[in-house]
PDB file of N, CA, C and O in Angstrom:
ATOM      1  N   MET A   1      -9.457  -4.518   1.079  1.00  0.00           N
ATOM      2  CA  MET A   1      -9.843  -3.231   1.779  1.00  0.00           C
ATOM      3  C   MET A   1      -8.863  -2.633   2.449  1.00  0.00           C
ATOM      4  O   MET A   1      -8.728  -1.416   2.581  1.00  0.00           O
ATOM      5  N   LEU A   2      -8.020  -3.663   2.970  1.00  0.00           N
ATOM      6  CA  LEU A   2      -6.692  -3.031   3.720  1.00  0.00           C
ATOM      7  C   LEU A   2      -5.791  -2.250   2.981  1.00  0.00           C
ATOM      8  O   LEU A   2      -5.177  -1.293   3.453  1.00  0.00           O
ATOM      9  N   LEU A   3      -5.681  -2.775   1.472  1.00  0.00           N
ATOM     10  CA  LEU A   3      -4.752  -1.984   0.489  1.00  0.00           C
ATOM     11  C   LEU A   3      -5.417  -0.632   0.083  1.00  0.00           C
ATOM     12  O   LEU A   3      -4.808   0.398  -0.209  1.00  0.00           O
ATOM     13  N   ASP A   4      -6.839  -0.818   0.115  1.00  0.00           N
ATOM     14  CA  ASP A   4      -7.326   0.483  -0.290  1.00  0.00           C
ATOM     15  C   ASP A   4      -7.320   1.525   0.864  1.00  0.00           C
ATOM     16  O   ASP A   4      -7.365   2.731   0.623  1.00  0.00           O
ATOM     17  N   ASP A   5      -7.262   1.018   2.141  1.00  0.00           N
ATOM     18  CA  ASP A   5      -7.035   2.075   3.098  1.00  0.00           C
ATOM     19  C   ASP A   5      -5.671   2.517   3.170  1.00  0.00           C
ATOM     20  O   ASP A   5      -5.382   3.694   3.386  1.00  0.00           O
ATOM     21  N   ALA A   6      -4.841   1.623   2.999  1.00  0.00           N
ATOM     22  CA  ALA A   6      -3.366   2.074   2.981  1.00  0.00           C
ATOM     23  C   ALA A   6      -3.163   2.693   1.744  1.00  0.00           C
ATOM     24  O   ALA A   6      -1.991   3.022   1.559  1.00  0.00           O
ATOM     25  N   ARG A   7      -3.862   2.925   0.932  1.00  0.00           N
ATOM     26  CA  ARG A   7      -3.566   3.752  -0.339  1.00  0.00           C
ATOM     27  C   ARG A   7      -3.967   5.382   0.044  1.00  0.00           C
ATOM     28  O   ARG A   7      -3.413   6.407  -0.355  1.00  0.00           O
ATOM     29  N   LYS A   8      -5.049   5.239   0.897  1.00  0.00           N
ATOM     30  CA  LYS A   8      -5.251   6.764   1.381  1.00  0.00           C
ATOM     31  C   LYS A   8      -4.325   7.473   1.938  1.00  0.00           C
ATOM     32  O   LYS A   8      -4.244   8.694   1.801  1.00  0.00           O
ATOM     33  N   GLU A   9      -3.331   6.581   2.803  1.00  0.00           N
ATOM     34  CA  GLU A   9      -2.178   7.447   3.582  1.00  0.00           C
ATOM     35  C   GLU A   9      -1.160   7.953   2.469  1.00  0.00           C
ATOM     36  O   GLU A   9      -0.227   8.691   2.786  1.00  0.00           O
ATOM     37  N   PHE A  10      -1.338   7.588   1.315  1.00  0.00           N
ATOM     38  CA  PHE A  10      -0.517   8.219   0.137  1.00  0.00           C
ATOM     39  C   PHE A  10      -0.961   9.115  -0.841  1.00  0.00           C
ATOM     40  O   PHE A  10      -0.321   9.561  -1.792  1.00  0.00           O
ATOM     41  N   SER A  11      -2.439   9.396  -0.428  1.00  0.00           N
ATOM     42  CA  SER A  11      -3.156  10.244  -1.206  1.00  0.00           C
ATOM     43  C   SER A  11      -2.757  11.696  -1.449  1.00  0.00           C
ATOM     44  O   SER A  11      -1.955  12.158  -0.638  1.00  0.00           O
ATOM     45  N   LEU A  12      -3.150  12.430  -2.353  1.00  0.00           N
ATOM     46  CA  LEU A  12      -2.784  13.811  -2.359  1.00  0.00           C
ATOM     47  C   LEU A  12      -3.483  14.662  -1.148  1.00  0.00           C
ATOM     48  O   LEU A  12      -3.053  15.763  -0.806  1.00  0.00           O
ATOM     49  N   THR A  13      -4.449  14.117  -0.628  1.00  0.00           N
ATOM     50  CA  THR A  13      -5.091  14.838   0.823  1.00  0.00           C
ATOM     51  C   THR A  13      -4.080  14.570   2.064  1.00  0.00           C
ATOM     52  O   THR A  13      -4.009  15.307   3.048  1.00  0.00           O
ATOM     53  N   SER A  14      -3.407  13.544   1.886  1.00  0.00           N
ATOM     54  CA  SER A  14      -2.309  13.206   2.826  1.00  0.00           C
ATOM     55  C   SER A  14      -1.206  13.756   2.833  1.00  0.00           C
ATOM     56  O   SER A  14      -0.454  13.584   3.792  1.00  0.00           O
ATOM     57  N   GLN A  15      -0.863  14.513   1.813  1.00  0.00           N
ATOM     58  CA  GLN A  15       0.523  15.238   1.340  1.00  0.00           C
ATOM     59  C   GLN A  15       0.056  16.754   1.758  1.00  0.00           C
ATOM     60  O   GLN A  15       0.876  17.580   1.356  1.00  0.00           O
ATOM     61  N   THR A  16      -0.832  17.216   2.322  1.00  0.00           N
ATOM     62  CA  THR A  16      -1.031  18.604   2.750  1.00  0.00           C
ATOM     63  C   THR A  16      -0.255  18.916   4.004  1.00  0.00           C
ATOM     64  O   THR A  16      -0.442  18.354   5.083  1.00  0.00           O
ATOM     65  N   GLY A  17       0.617  19.843   3.775  1.00  0.00           N
ATOM     66  CA  GLY A  17       1.466  20.376   4.686  1.00  0.00           C
ATOM     67  C   GLY A  17       2.885  20.032   4.365  1.00  0.00           C
ATOM     68  O   GLY A  17       3.767  20.571   5.033  1.00  0.00           O
ATOM     69  N   PHE A  18       3.199  19.194   3.416  1.00  0.00           N
ATOM     70  CA  PHE A  18       4.472  18.897   2.990  1.00  0.00           C
ATOM     71  C   PHE A  18       4.875  19.916   1.830  1.00  0.00           C
ATOM     72  O   PHE A  18       4.278  20.234   0.802  1.00  0.00           O
ATOM     73  N   GLY A  19       6.190  20.343   2.400  1.00  0.00           N
ATOM     74  CA  GLY A  19       6.836  21.131   1.140  1.00  0.00           C
ATOM     75  C   GLY A  19       5.928  22.527   1.024  1.00  0.00           C
ATOM     76  O   GLY A  19       5.913  23.078  -0.077  1.00  0.00           O
ATOM     77  N   ILE A  20       5.257  23.050   1.999  1.00  0.00           N
ATOM     78  CA  ILE A  20       4.422  24.196   1.998  1.00  0.00           C
ATOM     79  C   ILE A  20       5.051  25.311   1.374  1.00  0.00           C
ATOM     80  O   ILE A  20       4.508  26.090   0.592  1.00  0.00           O
ATOM     81  N   ASP A  21       6.459  25.344   1.847  1.00  0.00           N
ATOM     82  CA  ASP A  21       7.367  26.382   1.625  1.00  0.00           C
ATOM     83  C   ASP A  21       8.033  26.586   0.289  1.00  0.00           C
ATOM     84  O   ASP A  21       8.754  27.547   0.020  1.00  0.00           O
ATOM     85  N   GLY A  22       7.681  25.446  -0.647  1.00  0.00           N
ATOM     86  CA  GLY A  22       8.557  25.477  -1.894  1.00  0.00           C
ATOM     87  C   GLY A  22       7.605  25.032  -3.066  1.00  0.00           C
ATOM     88  O   GLY A  22       6.403  24.956  -2.813  1.00  0.00           O
ATOM     89  N   PRO A  23       8.005  24.767  -4.184  1.00  0.00           N
ATOM     90  CA  PRO A  23       7.357  24.532  -5.257  1.00  0.00           C
ATOM     91  C   PRO A  23       6.552  22.977  -5.151  1.00  0.00           C
ATOM     92  O   PRO A  23       6.756  22.256  -4.175  1.00  0.00           O
ATOM     93  N   ALA A  24       5.865  22.671  -5.978  1.00  0.00           N
ATOM     94  CA  ALA A  24       5.013  21.457  -5.763  1.00  0.00           C
ATOM     95  C   ALA A  24       5.979  20.112  -5.867  1.00  0.00           C
ATOM     96  O   ALA A  24       5.606  19.053  -5.361  1.00  0.00           O
ATOM     97  N   ALA A  25       7.023  20.210  -6.438  1.00  0.00           N
ATOM     98  CA  ALA A  25       7.873  19.154  -6.762  1.00  0.00           C
ATOM     99  C   ALA A  25       8.666  18.687  -5.462  1.00  0.00           C
ATOM    100  O   ALA A  25       8.966  17.527  -5.183  1.00  0.00           O
ATOM    101  N   ASP A  26       8.944  19.847  -4.721  1.00  0.00           N
ATOM    102  CA  ASP A  26       9.495  19.870  -3.120  1.00  0.00           C
ATOM    103  C   ASP A  26       8.766  19.139  -2.258  1.00  0.00           C
ATOM    104  O   ASP A  26       9.241  18.387  -1.407  1.00  0.00           O
ATOM    105  N   ALA A  27       7.294  19.398  -2.510  1.00  0.00           N
ATOM    106  CA  ALA A  27       6.260  18.891  -1.654  1.00  0.00           C
ATOM    107  C   ALA A  27       6.331  17.252  -1.941  1.00  0.00           C
ATOM    108  O   ALA A  27       6.354  16.485  -0.978  1.00  0.00           O
ATOM    109  N   ASN A  28       6.357  16.868  -2.978  1.00  0.00           N
ATOM    110  CA  ASN A  28       6.128  15.374  -3.409  1.00  0.00           C
ATOM    111  C   ASN A  28       7.392  14.766  -2.785  1.00  0.00           C
ATOM    112  O   ASN A  28       7.282  13.750  -2.099  1.00  0.00           O
ATOM    113  N   ALA A  29       8.538  15.315  -2.983  1.00  0.00           N
ATOM    114  CA  ALA A  29       9.763  14.887  -2.430  1.00  0.00           C
ATOM    115  C   ALA A  29      10.033  14.547  -0.952  1.00  0.00           C
ATOM    116  O   ALA A  29      10.597  13.565  -0.470  1.00  0.00           O
ATOM    117  N   ASP A  30       9.357  15.864  -0.233  1.00  0.00           N
ATOM    118  CA  ASP A  30       9.309  15.730   1.098  1.00  0.00           C
ATOM    119  C   ASP A  30       8.386  14.634   1.549  1.00  0.00           C
ATOM    120  O   ASP A  30       8.756  13.870   2.441  1.00  0.00           O
ATOM    121  N   PHE A  31       7.113  14.503   0.940  1.00  0.00           N
ATOM    122  CA  PHE A  31       6.359  13.452   1.530  1.00  0.00           C
ATOM    123  C   PHE A  31       6.970  12.180   1.248  1.00  0.00           C
ATOM    124  O   PHE A  31       6.935  11.366   2.171  1.00  0.00           O
ATOM    125  N   ILE A  32       7.628  11.765  -0.034  1.00  0.00           N
ATOM    126  CA  ILE A  32       8.183  10.499  -0.203  1.00  0.00           C
ATOM    127  C   ILE A  32       9.290  10.187   0.883  1.00  0.00           C
ATOM    128  O   ILE A  32       9.353   9.184   1.593  1.00  0.00           O
ATOM    129  N   ASN A  33      10.236  11.375   0.851  1.00  0.00           N
ATOM    130  CA  ASN A  33      11.168  11.161   2.061  1.00  0.00           C
ATOM    131  C   ASN A  33      10.556  10.752   3.367  1.00  0.00           C
ATOM    132  O   ASN A  33      11.102   9.848   4.000  1.00  0.00           O
ATOM    133  N   VAL A  34       9.510  11.309   3.817  1.00  0.00           N
ATOM    134  CA  VAL A  34       8.776  11.003   5.174  1.00  0.00           C
ATOM    135  C   VAL A  34       8.072   9.843   5.122  1.00  0.00           C
ATOM    136  O   VAL A  34       8.365   9.011   5.981  1.00  0.00           O
ATOM    137  N   ARG A  35       6.966   9.484   4.108  1.00  0.00           N
ATOM    138  CA  ARG A  35       6.220   8.457   4.134  1.00  0.00           C
ATOM    139  C   ARG A  35       6.618   7.408   3.265  1.00  0.00           C
ATOM    140  O   ARG A  35       6.213   6.270   3.503  1.00  0.00           O
ATOM    141  N   GLY A  36       7.318   7.619   2.337  1.00  0.00           N
ATOM    142  CA  GLY A  36       7.807   6.616   1.414  1.00  0.00           C
ATOM    143  C   GLY A  36       6.925   6.365   0.344  1.00  0.00           C
ATOM    144  O   GLY A  36       6.097   7.235   0.072  1.00  0.00           O
ATOM    145  N   ASN A  37       6.965   5.265  -0.344  1.00  0.00           N
ATOM    146  CA  ASN A  37       6.211   5.043  -1.646  1.00  0.00           C
ATOM    147  C   ASN A  37       5.099   3.993  -1.448  1.00  0.00           C
ATOM    148  O   ASN A  37       5.462   2.894  -1.030  1.00  0.00           O
ATOM    149  N   TYR A  38       3.932   4.171  -1.668  1.00  0.00           N
ATOM    150  CA  TYR A  38       2.906   3.015  -1.513  1.00  0.00           C
ATOM    151  C   TYR A  38       3.349   1.501  -1.977  1.00  0.00           C
ATOM    152  O   TYR A  38       3.210   0.528  -1.236  1.00  0.00           O
ATOM    153  N   ASP A  39       3.857   1.438  -3.199  1.00  0.00           N
ATOM    154  CA  ASP A  39       4.481   0.021  -3.809  1.00  0.00           C
ATOM    155  C   ASP A  39       5.613  -0.590  -2.861  1.00  0.00           C
ATOM    156  O   ASP A  39       5.881  -1.781  -2.701  1.00  0.00           O
ATOM    157  N   CYS A  40       6.165   0.448  -2.315  1.00  0.00           N
ATOM    158  CA  CYS A  40       7.305  -0.185  -1.376  1.00  0.00           C
ATOM    159  C   CYS A  40       7.170  -0.184   0.143  1.00  0.00           C
ATOM    160  O   CYS A  40       8.060  -0.537   0.917  1.00  0.00           O
ATOM    161  N   ASP A  41       5.960   0.250   0.480  1.00  0.00           N
ATOM    162  CA  ASP A  41       5.646   0.339   1.834  1.00  0.00           C
ATOM    163  C   ASP A  41       5.616  -1.125   2.601  1.00  0.00           C
ATOM    164  O   ASP A  41       5.055  -2.086   2.073  1.00  0.00           O
ATOM    165  N   PRO A  42       6.174  -1.206   3.711  1.00  0.00           N
ATOM    166  CA  PRO A  42       6.497  -2.576   4.175  1.00  0.00           C
ATOM    167  C   PRO A  42       4.832  -3.234   4.706  1.00  0.00           C
ATOM    168  O   PRO A  42       4.545  -4.420   4.544  1.00  0.00           O
ATOM    169  N   PHE A  43       4.169  -2.533   5.144  1.00  0.00           N
ATOM    170  CA  PHE A  43       2.780  -2.806   5.299  1.00  0.00           C
ATOM    171  C   PHE A  43       2.001  -3.277   4.056  1.00  0.00           C
ATOM    172  O   PHE A  43       1.432  -4.366   4.130  1.00  0.00           O
ATOM    173  N   VAL A  44       1.928  -2.600   2.987  1.00  0.00           N
ATOM    174  CA  VAL A  44       1.537  -2.939   1.817  1.00  0.00           C
ATOM    175  C   VAL A  44       1.968  -4.289   1.332  1.00  0.00           C
ATOM    176  O   VAL A  44       1.162  -5.166   1.025  1.00  0.00           O
ATOM    177  N   GLU A  45       3.399  -4.437   1.269  1.00  0.00           N
ATOM    178  CA  GLU A  45       4.023  -5.664   0.843  1.00  0.00           C
ATOM    179  C   GLU A  45       3.638  -6.918   1.740  1.00  0.00           C
ATOM    180  O   GLU A  45       3.481  -8.020   1.214  1.00  0.00           O
ATOM    181  N   MET A  46       3.509  -6.748   2.945  1.00  0.00           N
ATOM    182  CA  MET A  46       3.126  -7.567   4.018  1.00  0.00           C
ATOM    183  C   MET A  46       1.542  -8.025   3.619  1.00  0.00           C
ATOM    184  O   MET A  46       1.267  -9.224   3.667  1.00  0.00           O
ATOM    185  N   VAL A  47       0.719  -7.238   3.304  1.00  0.00           N
ATOM    186  CA  VAL A  47      -0.682  -7.568   3.041  1.00  0.00           C
ATOM    187  C   VAL A  47      -0.821  -8.436   1.601  1.00  0.00           C
ATOM    188  O   VAL A  47      -1.530  -9.430   1.447  1.00  0.00           O
ATOM    189  N   ARG A  48      -0.081  -7.892   0.730  1.00  0.00           N
ATOM    190  CA  ARG A  48       0.042  -8.495  -0.671  1.00  0.00           C
ATOM    191  C   ARG A  48       0.569  -9.907  -0.429  1.00  0.00           C
ATOM    192  O   ARG A  48       0.034 -10.866  -0.985  1.00  0.00           O
ATOM    193  N   SER A  49       1.769 -10.070   0.517  1.00  0.00           N
ATOM    194  CA  SER A  49       2.162 -11.229   0.721  1.00  0.00           C
ATOM    195  C   SER A  49       1.098 -12.293   1.109  1.00  0.00           C
ATOM    196  O   SER A  49       0.785 -13.315   0.498  1.00  0.00           O
ATOM    197  N   HIS A  50       0.560 -11.730   2.432  1.00  0.00           N
ATOM    198  CA  HIS A  50      -0.453 -12.626   3.085  1.00  0.00           C
ATOM    199  C   HIS A  50      -1.518 -13.160   2.010  1.00  0.00           C
ATOM    200  O   HIS A  50      -1.839 -14.345   1.925  1.00  0.00           O
ATOM    201  N   SER A  51      -1.972 -12.237   1.282  1.00  0.00           N
ATOM    202  CA  SER A  51      -3.042 -12.461   0.273  1.00  0.00           C
ATOM    203  C   SER A  51      -2.604 -13.465  -0.552  1.00  0.00           C
ATOM    204  O   SER A  51      -3.450 -14.304  -0.864  1.00  0.00           O
ATOM    205  N   VAL A  52      -1.418 -13.598  -1.013  1.00  0.00           N
ATOM    206  CA  VAL A  52      -0.860 -14.725  -2.054  1.00  0.00           C
ATOM    207  C   VAL A  52      -1.047 -15.968  -1.234  1.00  0.00           C
ATOM    208  O   VAL A  52      -1.586 -16.955  -1.735  1.00  0.00           O
ATOM    209  N   ILE A  53      -0.624 -15.958  -0.001  1.00  0.00           N
ATOM    210  CA  ILE A  53      -0.466 -17.171   0.652  1.00  0.00           C
ATOM    211  C   ILE A  53      -1.831 -17.751   0.875  1.00  0.00           C
ATOM    212  O   ILE A  53      -1.980 -18.966   0.743  1.00  0.00           O
ATOM    213  N   LYS A  54      -2.893 -16.937   1.221  1.00  0.00           N
ATOM    214  CA  LYS A  54      -4.122 -17.348   1.733  1.00  0.00           C
ATOM    215  C   LYS A  54      -4.810 -17.850   0.415  1.00  0.00           C
ATOM    216  O   LYS A  54      -5.627 -18.771   0.394  1.00  0.00           O
ATOM    217  N   SER A  55      -4.358 -17.089  -0.768  1.00  0.00           N
ATOM    218  CA  SER A  55      -5.164 -17.519  -1.881  1.00  0.00           C
ATOM    219  C   SER A  55      -4.552 -19.045  -2.437  1.00  0.00           C
ATOM    220  O   SER A  55      -5.240 -19.870  -3.038  1.00  0.00           O
ATOM    221  N   ALA A  56      -3.278 -19.192  -2.131  1.00  0.00           N
ATOM    222  CA  ALA A  56      -2.845 -20.604  -2.292  1.00  0.00           C
ATOM    223  C   ALA A  56      -3.519 -21.515  -1.250  1.00  0.00           C
ATOM    224  O   ALA A  56      -4.183 -22.443  -1.712  1.00  0.00           O
ATOM    225  N   LEU A  57      -3.459 -21.407  -0.106  1.00  0.00           N
ATOM    226  CA  LEU A  57      -4.357 -22.273   0.751  1.00  0.00           C
ATOM    227  C   LEU A  57      -5.854 -22.619   0.222  1.00  0.00           C
ATOM    228  O   LEU A  57      -6.377 -23.732   0.279  1.00  0.00           O
ATOM    229  N   ALA A  58      -6.398 -21.508  -0.270  1.00  0.00           N
ATOM    230  CA  ALA A  58      -7.693 -21.603  -0.551  1.00  0.00           C
ATOM    231  C   ALA A  58      -7.910 -22.502  -1.806  1.00  0.00           C
ATOM    232  O   ALA A  58      -8.888 -23.248  -1.873  1.00  0.00           O
ATOM    233  N   GLU A  59      -7.007 -22.420  -2.771  1.00  0.00           N
ATOM    234  CA  GLU A  59      -6.999 -23.088  -3.852  1.00  0.00           C
ATOM    235  C   GLU A  59      -6.849 -24.498  -3.515  1.00  0.00           C
ATOM    236  O   GLU A  59      -7.492 -25.378  -4.086  1.00  0.00           O
ATOM    237  N   GLN A  60      -5.939 -24.731  -2.521  1.00  0.00           N
ATOM    238  CA  GLN A  60      -5.280 -26.272  -2.056  1.00  0.00           C
ATOM    239  C   GLN A  60      -6.702 -26.860  -1.359  1.00  0.00           C
ATOM    240  O   GLN A  60      -7.119 -28.010  -1.493  1.00  0.00           O
ATOM    241  N   ALA A  61      -7.210 -25.998  -0.740  1.00  0.00           N
ATOM    242  CA  ALA A  61      -8.560 -26.661   0.011  1.00  0.00           C
ATOM    243  C   ALA A  61      -9.627 -26.922  -1.005  1.00  0.00           C
ATOM    244  O   ALA A  61     -10.260 -27.978  -1.025  1.00  0.00           O
ATOM    245  N   LEU A  62      -9.815 -25.929  -1.859  1.00  0.00           N
ATOM    246  CA  LEU A  62     -10.942 -26.214  -2.991  1.00  0.00           C
ATOM    247  C   LEU A  62     -10.680 -27.561  -3.793  1.00  0.00           C
ATOM    248  O   LEU A  62     -11.561 -28.328  -4.179  1.00  0.00           O
ATOM    249  N   SER A  63      -9.378 -27.704  -3.967  1.00  0.00           N
ATOM    250  CA  SER A  63      -9.018 -28.816  -4.796  1.00  0.00           C
ATOM    251  C   SER A  63      -9.304 -30.087  -4.018  1.00  0.00           C
ATOM    252  O   SER A  63      -9.613 -31.112  -4.625  1.00  0.00           O
ATOM    253  N   LEU A  64      -9.217 -30.057  -2.759  1.00  0.00           N
ATOM    254  CA  LEU A  64      -9.620 -31.330  -2.113  1.00  0.00           C
ATOM    255  C   LEU A  64     -11.134 -31.933  -1.991  1.00  0.00           C
ATOM    256  O   LEU A  64     -11.465 -33.066  -1.642  1.00  0.00           O
ATOM    257  N   LEU A  65     -11.886 -30.918  -2.354  1.00  0.00           N
ATOM    258  CA  LEU A  65     -13.394 -31.048  -2.178  1.00  0.00           C
ATOM    259  C   LEU A  65     -13.777 -31.843  -3.731  1.00  0.00           C
ATOM    260  O   LEU A  65     -13.330 -31.580  -4.847  1.00  0.00           O
ATOM    261  N   PRO A  66     -14.676 -32.796  -3.353  1.00  0.00           N
ATOM    262  CA  PRO A  66     -15.287 -33.459  -4.686  1.00  0.00           C
ATOM    263  C   PRO A  66     -16.054 -32.592  -5.565  1.00  0.00           C
ATOM    264  O   PRO A  66     -16.739 -31.633  -5.209  1.00  0.00           O
ATOM    265  N   SER A  67     -15.856 -33.061  -6.856  1.00  0.00           N
ATOM    266  CA  SER A  67     -16.389 -32.223  -7.857  1.00  0.00           C
ATOM    267  C   SER A  67     -17.901 -32.485  -8.064  1.00  0.00           C
ATOM    268  O   SER A  67     -18.530 -31.840  -8.903  1.00  0.00           O
TER     269      SER A  67
END
C-alpha cells in the first residue's frame, strides 16, 4: 500500500502545473527534475528494502515452526 501511495506522487495528475508554458516533453522533464523518478526515489527504495528484510525474517520464523 505504501508503494501504491508513493506511485500516486508520480502520476499524471501530480504533473499538473509542470512545464505549462512549453510542450509536453518540457513538462515531463520539469517534473523529473523536481520530483525525480519513482524507481529511483529514496522513499520507494527504502520501502522495498524494508519489505525484503521483513520477508526474509518471516521466512526464517516460519522455518522454525513444526510442520
